[in-house]
C-alpha positions as CSV (number, residue, x, y, z in Angstrom):
1,M,-14.7,-191.7,-165.3
2,G,-15.2,-194.9,-167.4
3,K,-13.4,-195.8,-170.6
4,I,-11.0,-193.3,-172.2
5,E,-13.0,-193.5,-175.5
6,E,-16.1,-192.2,-173.7
7,A,-14.2,-189.6,-171.7
8,I,-12.6,-187.9,-174.6
9,Q,-15.3,-188.9,-177.2
10,Q,-13.0,-190.7,-179.5
11,K,-14.1,-194.0,-181.1
12,E,-10.7,-195.5,-181.8
13,F,-7.0,-194.9,-181.5
14,K,-4.2,-195.4,-184.0
15,D,-2.8,-198.2,-182.0
16,P,-2.8,-199.5,-178.4
17,Y,0.4,-197.5,-177.6
18,N,-1.2,-194.3,-178.6
19,K,-4.3,-195.1,-176.6
20,L,-2.1,-195.9,-173.5
21,V,-0.2,-192.5,-173.8
22,V,-3.5,-190.6,-174.1
23,N,-5.0,-192.7,-171.2
24,L,-2.0,-191.9,-169.0
25,L,-2.1,-188.2,-169.7
26,Y,-5.9,-188.0,-169.2
27,T,-5.6,-190.0,-165.9
28,H,-2.8,-187.7,-164.7
29,S,-5.1,-184.7,-165.3
30,Y,-7.9,-186.4,-163.4
31,M,-5.6,-187.1,-160.4
32,V,-4.2,-183.5,-160.4
33,T,-7.8,-182.1,-160.5
34,T,-8.8,-184.4,-157.6
35,Q,-5.7,-183.2,-155.6
36,N,-6.4,-179.6,-156.4
37,C,-9.9,-179.9,-154.9
38,L,-8.5,-181.6,-151.8
39,F,-5.7,-179.0,-151.1
40,K,-7.5,-175.8,-152.2
41,P,-9.4,-175.3,-148.9
42,H,-6.0,-175.3,-147.2
43,D,-4.5,-172.8,-149.7
44,L,-2.1,-175.4,-151.0
45,S,-1.2,-176.7,-154.4
46,P,-0.2,-180.4,-155.1
47,E,3.3,-179.1,-155.8
48,Q,3.5,-177.3,-152.5
49,Y,2.2,-180.4,-150.7
50,N,5.0,-182.3,-152.5
51,V,7.6,-179.9,-151.1
52,L,6.3,-180.2,-147.6
53,R,6.4,-184.0,-147.8
54,I,10.0,-183.9,-149.1
55,L,10.9,-181.6,-146.2
56,R,9.1,-183.7,-143.6
57,G,11.1,-186.7,-144.9
58,Q,14.3,-184.8,-143.9
59,N,13.4,-185.4,-140.3
60,G,14.3,-181.8,-139.3
61,A,17.6,-181.8,-141.2
62,P,17.8,-178.8,-143.5
63,T,18.1,-179.2,-147.3
64,T,18.7,-177.0,-150.3
65,V,16.2,-175.8,-152.9
66,S,18.2,-177.8,-155.6
67,S,17.9,-181.0,-153.5
68,I,14.1,-180.4,-153.3
69,Q,13.9,-179.8,-157.0
70,D,15.7,-183.1,-157.7
71,R,13.1,-185.0,-155.6
72,M,10.0,-183.2,-156.9
73,L,7.4,-185.4,-158.7
74,N,6.9,-182.7,-161.3
75,K,10.4,-181.8,-162.5
76,M,9.0,-178.7,-164.3
77,S,8.0,-177.1,-161.0
78,N,9.9,-174.1,-159.8
79,A,11.0,-175.3,-156.4
80,S,12.4,-171.9,-155.4
81,R,9.1,-170.1,-156.0
82,L,7.2,-172.9,-154.2
83,V,9.5,-172.6,-151.2
84,D,9.0,-168.8,-151.2
85,K,5.2,-169.3,-151.2
86,L,5.4,-171.8,-148.4
87,K,7.7,-169.4,-146.4
88,M,5.1,-166.6,-146.7
89,K,2.5,-169.1,-145.2
90,E,5.0,-169.8,-142.4
91,L,5.1,-173.5,-143.4
92,V,8.9,-173.5,-144.1
93,K,11.9,-171.5,-143.0
94,R,14.8,-170.5,-145.3
95,E,18.1,-170.0,-143.5
96,E,21.7,-169.1,-144.6
97,C,23.9,-172.2,-144.5
98,P,26.5,-171.7,-141.7
99,S,29.2,-173.5,-143.7
100,D,28.5,-171.9,-147.1
101,R,26.9,-168.4,-147.1
102,R,25.9,-168.8,-150.8
103,Q,23.7,-171.8,-150.0
104,V,20.2,-171.4,-148.5
105,D,18.9,-174.2,-146.3
106,V,15.2,-175.0,-146.1
107,V,13.4,-176.7,-143.2
108,I,9.8,-177.4,-142.5
109,T,8.2,-175.6,-139.6
110,Q,5.9,-177.0,-136.9
111,K,3.0,-175.3,-138.7
112,G,4.0,-177.2,-141.8
113,L,4.2,-180.5,-140.0
114,D,0.8,-179.8,-138.4
115,L,-0.8,-179.1,-141.8
116,L,0.6,-182.4,-143.2
117,A,-0.8,-184.3,-140.2
118,Q,-4.2,-182.7,-140.7
119,L,-4.1,-183.6,-144.4
120,E,-2.8,-187.2,-144.0
121,L,-6.2,-189.0,-143.5
122,L,-7.9,-186.8,-146.2
123,V,-5.2,-187.7,-148.7
124,E,-5.4,-191.4,-147.9
125,E,-9.2,-191.4,-148.2
126,N,-9.0,-189.4,-151.4
127,N,-6.5,-191.8,-152.9
128,K,-8.7,-194.8,-152.2
129,N,-11.8,-193.1,-153.5
130,A,-10.3,-191.7,-156.6
131,L,-8.6,-195.0,-157.8
132,H,-11.6,-197.4,-158.0
133,L,-9.1,-200.3,-157.8
134,S,-8.6,-203.3,-155.4
135,I,-5.4,-203.6,-153.5
136,E,-4.3,-206.4,-155.9
137,E,-5.0,-204.1,-158.9
138,V,-3.1,-201.2,-157.2
139,N,-0.1,-203.4,-156.7
140,Q,-0.2,-204.7,-160.3
141,L,-0.6,-201.2,-161.7
142,N,2.4,-200.0,-159.6
143,D,4.5,-202.8,-160.9
144,L,3.4,-202.1,-164.5
145,L,4.1,-198.3,-164.2
146,D,7.6,-199.1,-162.7
147,K,8.2,-201.4,-165.7
148,L,6.9,-198.8,-168.1
149,R,9.6,-196.3,-166.9
150,G,12.2,-198.9,-167.3
């Protein structure tokens, strides 16, 4: 990918802050494109993968769509629509909550767990290959991004 100036064919930026914002946005797009290519053969989007990982983290306990939405990486995602698509693929189940019939509980299926297990090594390998960073640089960048968000 190289330097941001080369990638977007821009010689200079107004200031380093502007360059950083553009660099982060461009890098985000790069990472999403990489993930799309990884998940497409499995008929999955990165957002659907995120939902499955959230549900797997529940360890079999049901959760609500609003709780999934709160934990999504992309807060603009429509969690309800994503859950519906995953349900059609039999990767999740939606069930009426026994204690509150207005609430719908969501739980990952064995098929969903199997798909995540199948993807786990691919995702790990993809992450390492896409980043071009040493473990020290990865840790430093993680610290800096945490600091950036305050």
